[in-house]
N, C-alpha and C positions, 0 to 999 in steps of 0.2 A: 376558344377552348384550347388549352395546351396540356401536354404531358410534362409534368415536373418530375425529375429523377434525381436520386441521390448520387452524387459524383463518385462515391465509393464503389458503385456497381460497375463502373467502367465507362467506355466511350459510348456516346449516344448512337454511333453507327453500329455498335455491336448489340445494342438493346432494342432499337426501334427501326422498323422497315416500313416502306410505303407501297400501297397498291391503289390504283384507281379503276380496277376491273373487278366487278362482282359478277358471278356466274351462277345459274341454277345448279344446285348440287347434282341433280340427275344427269346433267349434260357433261359434267367434268369429272365426277368421282364414281368409281365402280361400286363402292359400298354405300349406295344411296337409298336402298329399299326402305330403311326405317326412318326416313326424313319426311317431314310434312311437304305437301306439293309446292308451296311457295318458297321453300328454303333456298337461301342464297348464301354464298361465302366468297371471300376475296381470294384472288390468285395473282400470280406474277409479281411477287414482291421484289423490291429493290431497295438499295440504301437511299437515305434522304440526301438531297443535294443541299448546298449551303443555305439557299433561301428557305427551303422547307424546314431545316433545323431551326432557323430563326422563327419561322411562322408557327411551328407545331410543338416545339420543346422549350424547356427551361430547366435550370437546376433547382433543387429543392430550396436552396437559399433564397431564390426569387419568389417563392410562394409566400403570400402574406394573407392576413385577415381580410384584406380588401377583395380577395377572390371569393370570400364567403364559401359557399358549397359548390361553386362553379369551377371545378378543377378535377384533374386526374393526376395521381402521383404514384410513384413506385419507389420503394425504400426497403432496406434490410429489416428483418423482423426476427428476433431471437426466439428459440423454442419456448422460453418461459412466458412469452406474451400471451399464449392461448390460455394458460392457467390463471394469469393475473389480470388479463384484459388490459394490459399496459402496452399500447401501440405507439409508443413514443417514436417520433415527435408529434403524434396526433392525439388529440383528446376528443371525446364526444360530448356535445351539448345536451344530449339526451341519454337515457339508459341504453346500454348496449344489449342487443338481442343476439344470442348465439344460435346460428342455424346448424343444420346437420352437416357434418363433414362428408366429403365424397372422395372416392378413389377412382381415377379415370385412367384409361389405357390408350396407347398410341395406335389403336386399330380403327380409328374413325377420324374424319377431317374436322369434326367438332364434337362437343361433349354434352351440351345442354339438352335435357329431355323434358318434354311436357309431361307433367305429373298426371294429367287427365287422360291423354290419348296414348302416351308412351312413345310418341314420335320425337325424333330429334328436331330442334327448331332452326338450326342455322342462325344467322344474324337476327337478333330479336331485342325487344325491350322488356325489362322486368316490371312487375306490378305488385310488389309486396304491399305497398301502402294504398294503391288504387286511387290516387288523386286524378282528377281530370287534367287536361293539358294546361289550362291556365294556372293550376295549383301545383304542378309537378315540382316547382322550385322548393316546395315544402317537404318533399320526399326525403327520407333518410338516404344517405349514401352508404356504400358497402365496402368493407375491407375484406379482401380475399388473400389468404396466406397460402403459399405453396410450401408444403412440408416434404416434398420430394418423394422418392429419390430422383425422379425425372424432372426436366424442365417443362414448363408450360408456355404456350403461345396465347396471348390475349389479343383479340381483334376489337378495334374501336372505330366506329364511324363518328367523326367529331362534328356532327351536325345535331344540335339538341332537338328534341321532339317539338319544342315550341317553334323552331324555325322550319322544321318539316311541315308542320300544320299549315304554315302560310302558303304552301304550294300544293295542298291537297283540298279538293272541293268538299264542301260540307264537313269539314274536319270536326266541327263542334258536335256533330251527330254521331261521331265514331269513337270507339274506344281508342285510347292512345296507341295500343299495340296494332290496331288496324291502320291507324294513320301512318305508323312507321312502315308497315308492309306495303301500303299503297305508294308512299313516297319512294321507297326502294324499287318497287315494281315499275312505276311510271318514269323514274329517272333513268331507267335502263342500266347499263353496266358501269357507267363512268361516275363513280362516287368515291372520293378519297377515303381510304381506310388505313389505319395504322396497325401494325403488329408489334406487340411488346414481348420480348423474351423475358419470362419470369422464372428465375432460377430457384432452387430450393432455399428456404428461409428468406424469401423475398415476398413482400406484400404489395398489392396495389389497392388504392382507395379511389373511388369514383362514384358518381350518381348513375347507377345502371338503370334507374327509372327514367332518366332523361336521355341517355346515350345508348344507341343500338350497339350491341356487342356480342361476342361469343368467345370461346376458347377451345384449345385442344392440347393434348400432350405432344410435345415435340417428337417428330418421327425418330424411330430407332431407339426411343427410350421406353423402358418397360411400363412404368406407371408413375402417377403423381397423385399425392393426397392433397386436397385443397380444403381449407377451413374458412368459414364465412361468418361475417359479423355485420349487423345493421346498426347504424347510429347516425348522428349528425356530426361527422368527423371534420375537424378543422385542425390546422397546424397550431401547435401550442406556442 
């Protein structure tokens, strides 16, 4: 699994950072009262070294149909795209579902809230389509557009849920979200995680039903509006 980026966005060293340290939110952050008990987030980010750039990243020109839906990409997205559902250079093989937009502020280390409990999740797996682990490859992937005005950070653990399940006992009896939580909990703190800087009018596309992730508004920025779309997006 790699991050493919449009070279017009700048240097990979400015866009993507690396962490291999996950911590419980309650032990690291003061504003942790509204997080679920198992919540973890990455810390201690640094620039990618040369071998990590080769391992984890590629330019958008390298992304091909051979990657099918098994990729993450970041690319410019002009404001008309939301109205026309034209996310060039990506097209969807299925009808595009428009989810609710959200406005998030830089007053929390992450932004995703469980709609049932009201708790923030920290690193988590999405479950819009609710496939089991063996069928998660069928899940729709998601385009998220940052309409600003602030920058967002996107966190990605680049271990697909199928691989996580191989290291979790009785994984077939568990919901995929439980498998992800147990994998992260049992693996301790040393799990590689990438952080993508997502500027205004930049989108990312990836299968958040297979990849553990979260996001936050970049510190010292007021807020950022994100818009969300589900489909089976591939590069055109």
